[in-house]
C-alpha positions as CSV (number, residue, x, y, z in Angstrom):
1,I,-0.1,0.0,0.0
2,R,3.1,2.5,0.9
3,L,4.4,2.0,-2.5
4,S,0.7,2.8,-4.3
5,V,0.6,5.5,-2.1
6,R,4.2,7.1,-3.2
7,I,3.2,6.4,-7.2
8,L,0.1,8.2,-6.6
9,L,1.9,11.1,-5.1
10,C,4.5,11.5,-7.8
11,S,2.4,13.4,-10.4
12,E,4.2,15.3,-13.3
13,Y,3.6,18.3,-11.5
14,V,5.4,17.4,-8.8
15,L,8.1,15.4,-10.4
16,K,8.8,18.2,-12.6
17,R,8.9,20.9,-9.6
18,F,11.8,18.6,-7.7
19,L,13.7,17.8,-10.7
20,I,14.1,21.9,-11.6
21,A,14.8,22.2,-7.9
22,R,17.9,19.9,-7.9
23,K,18.9,21.2,-11.6
24,F,17.7,17.9,-13.1
25,D,20.3,16.3,-11.0
26,V,18.0,12.7,-10.6
27,E,19.5,11.5,-7.6
28,K,19.3,14.4,-5.7
29,A,15.7,15.3,-6.8
30,Y,14.9,11.4,-5.8
31,E,16.1,11.9,-2.5
32,M,14.4,15.2,-1.9
33,L,11.2,13.5,-3.7
34,M,11.1,10.7,-1.5
35,T,11.5,13.0,2.0
36,Y,8.5,14.9,0.7
37,I,6.7,11.7,-0.1
38,D,7.0,10.8,3.6
39,W,6.1,13.9,4.7
40,R,2.6,13.9,2.5
41,I,1.8,10.7,3.8
42,S,1.4,11.8,7.1
43,H,0.2,15.1,5.7
44,P,-2.4,14.4,3.1
45,E,-3.3,17.2,0.5
46,S,-6.1,19.4,1.8
47,A,-6.7,17.2,4.7
48,V,-6.4,20.4,6.9
49,T,-10.1,21.3,7.8
50,E,-11.2,24.7,9.0
51,E,-12.0,23.6,12.5
52,E,-8.3,22.9,12.8
53,V,-7.1,26.3,12.0
54,Q,-10.4,28.2,13.5
55,A,-8.6,30.7,15.5
56,S,-6.3,31.6,12.5
57,L,-9.0,32.1,10.2
58,R,-11.0,34.0,12.7
59,A,-8.2,36.3,13.0
60,E,-8.3,37.1,9.0
61,K,-4.6,37.3,8.5
62,I,-4.4,35.5,5.5
63,Y,-5.8,37.0,2.1
64,V,-5.1,36.3,-1.7
65,T,-5.4,39.6,-4.1
66,K,-8.2,39.8,-6.8
67,H,-5.5,40.2,-9.3
68,T,-2.0,38.5,-10.1
69,D,1.2,40.4,-10.5
70,K,2.9,41.2,-13.7
71,N,3.9,37.8,-14.4
72,G,0.7,36.1,-13.8
73,H,0.9,34.5,-10.3
74,I,-1.5,34.5,-7.6
75,C,-0.6,36.7,-5.0
76,V,-0.9,35.6,-1.3
77,V,-1.2,38.2,1.6
78,I,-0.2,37.5,5.2
79,V,-1.0,40.6,7.6
80,V,1.1,39.6,10.4
81,R,0.0,42.1,13.0
82,K,-3.0,40.0,12.9
83,H,-1.4,37.1,14.1
84,S,-0.8,36.6,18.0
85,M,1.5,34.0,19.4
86,R,-0.4,34.0,22.9
87,E,-3.7,33.0,21.2
88,V,-2.5,30.6,18.5
89,T,0.1,27.6,18.7
90,I,2.9,27.0,16.6
91,E,1.3,23.7,15.8
92,E,-2.0,25.6,14.3
93,T,0.1,28.2,12.7
94,K,1.9,25.2,10.8
95,R,-1.6,23.8,9.9
96,M,-2.6,27.0,8.6
97,I,0.3,27.8,6.4
98,L,-0.4,24.0,4.9
99,Y,-4.1,24.9,4.6
100,T,-3.1,27.9,2.7
101,L,-0.6,26.4,0.5
102,D,-2.5,23.3,-0.6
103,K,-5.7,25.4,-1.2
104,V,-3.7,27.9,-3.3
105,I,-2.0,25.3,-5.3
106,S,-5.0,23.0,-5.9
107,T,-6.7,25.6,-7.2
108,F,-4.6,27.7,-9.1
109,L,-1.5,25.9,-9.8
110,R,-3.0,22.8,-11.5
111,G,-5.2,22.1,-14.5
112,S,-6.4,24.1,-17.2
113,R,-5.5,27.5,-17.1
114,S,-3.0,26.8,-14.2
115,M,-0.5,29.4,-12.8
116,D,3.1,28.2,-12.3
117,K,3.8,29.9,-9.1
118,L,2.7,32.0,-6.5
119,T,3.7,35.2,-5.1
120,C,3.8,36.1,-1.3
121,V,3.5,39.7,0.4
122,I,4.2,39.9,4.2
123,D,2.7,42.9,5.5
124,L,5.0,43.7,8.5
125,Q,3.4,47.2,9.2
126,K,2.5,47.8,12.9
127,I,3.7,44.7,14.4
128,G,4.5,44.1,18.0
129,W,6.6,41.3,19.7
130,D,3.7,39.1,20.1
131,S,3.2,39.0,16.6
132,L,6.9,38.5,15.6
133,D,6.8,34.8,15.1
134,G,10.2,33.4,13.9
135,E,8.8,29.8,13.9
136,A,6.1,31.0,11.8
137,L,8.4,32.5,9.1
138,K,10.5,29.7,9.4
139,A,7.8,27.1,8.9
140,I,6.6,29.2,5.6
141,L,10.0,29.5,4.0
142,T,10.8,26.0,5.0
143,F,7.6,24.3,3.5
144,L,8.3,26.2,0.3
145,Q,11.9,25.3,-0.3
146,N,11.5,21.5,0.9
147,F,7.9,20.7,0.4
148,F,6.9,22.8,-2.7
149,P,10.1,23.6,-4.4
150,E,9.7,26.3,-7.3
151,T,6.4,27.1,-6.2
152,L,7.7,30.4,-5.0
153,A,8.1,33.1,-7.4
154,L,8.5,36.0,-5.2
155,M,8.4,36.9,-1.4
156,V,8.0,40.6,-0.4
157,L,8.6,41.7,3.0
158,W,6.5,45.0,3.1
159,K,7.8,47.7,5.4
160,P,9.6,45.4,8.0
161,P,10.4,47.4,10.9
162,T,13.7,47.5,13.1
163,I,12.6,44.8,15.4
164,F,11.8,42.3,12.3
165,W,15.4,41.9,11.7
166,V,15.9,40.0,15.1
167,V,13.9,37.4,13.9
168,Y,14.8,37.6,10.2
169,K,18.3,36.8,11.2
170,M,17.7,33.8,13.4
171,V,15.5,32.5,10.3
172,V,18.2,33.1,7.2
173,P,20.3,30.4,7.9
174,F,17.6,28.0,7.9
175,V,16.7,29.2,4.2
176,D,18.8,28.1,1.1
177,K,20.4,30.5,-1.1
178,K,17.8,29.9,-4.1
179,T,15.0,30.7,-1.9
180,R,16.6,33.8,0.0
181,G,17.3,35.0,-3.6
182,K,13.5,35.1,-4.0
183,I,13.0,37.6,-1.1
184,I,13.0,41.5,-1.4
185,M,12.3,44.4,0.9
186,A,9.9,46.9,0.0
187,Y,9.4,50.6,1.8
188,K,7.5,52.2,-1.0
189,Q,5.3,51.9,-3.9
190,S,8.2,52.4,-6.5
191,D,9.9,49.2,-4.8
192,L,6.7,47.4,-6.0
193,T,6.4,48.4,-9.5
194,H,8.9,45.7,-11.1
195,A,6.2,43.2,-9.9
196,F,2.9,44.6,-9.3
197,D,0.4,47.0,-11.2
198,V,0.0,49.4,-8.4
199,D,-3.5,50.2,-9.6
200,T,-4.6,46.5,-8.7
201,L,-2.8,46.4,-5.3
202,P,-4.6,47.5,-2.1
203,K,-3.6,50.9,-0.5
204,T,-2.4,49.1,2.6
205,L,0.1,47.1,0.5
206,G,1.5,50.4,-1.7
207,G,-0.9,50.4,-4.2
208,N,-4.3,52.5,-5.4
209,G,-7.0,50.2,-4.7
210,E,-9.3,49.8,-1.8
211,D,-8.7,47.1,0.4
212,E,-12.3,45.4,0.7
213,E,-12.4,45.3,-3.0
214,M,-9.0,43.8,-3.7
215,L,-8.6,41.0,-1.1
216,I,-10.3,38.2,-0.5
217,R,-10.0,36.0,2.6
218,I,-8.3,32.7,2.1
219,Q,-11.2,30.5,3.4
220,D,-13.6,32.3,0.8
221,L,-11.1,31.5,-2.0
222,S,-12.5,30.0,-5.5
223,R,-11.2,29.9,-9.0
224,D,-13.9,32.3,-10.0
225,D,-12.6,35.3,-7.5
226,I,-9.0,35.8,-9.3
227,D,-9.2,37.7,-12.5
228,Y,-6.4,36.3,-14.9
């Protein structure tokens, strides 16, 4: 049974991403793929239920923008100031990250008219120490590089305050060079124009649009919601 499960998990979509991640070195790609499959067996796709991440969903801290970036990638927005380490355990936070990735990937990165990658904007405005969760940031980056390779197109850290660097320096050693190269810091609108049409970004993220018109809660997301 375990072998049949492994075969089912090795779709063309998955194989291609692991091969590219290891520059078509078959042995290295195979090793990485087996690690992913063993992890997937214990973390089945789309198995995280909304009941398991209720506190995170109530906080409304993860959204998707209605419009893609300039390269046609779906854009996930994480509003860090709405996250509280006192109210949500790291275990739920990891489940929430997986819930988000599985939902976005299964809805938009597969099938007809699928996108090839996603962009992530982490909104760091007005954060306090209770929101500054280094384990959560580490989980996001390590999930993407180890289990969802070649899925992240760009990560924008929007207006990171000075206190953020304390956490960032602790997390960076766990992130590989390729993933680090996809992370940029942005402080003003001109920092975003190479990747986004600012008329399709909400004002809180440096754009010109109204938030309520341009952001969709992750739990409400469906394929028809995104203009692409």
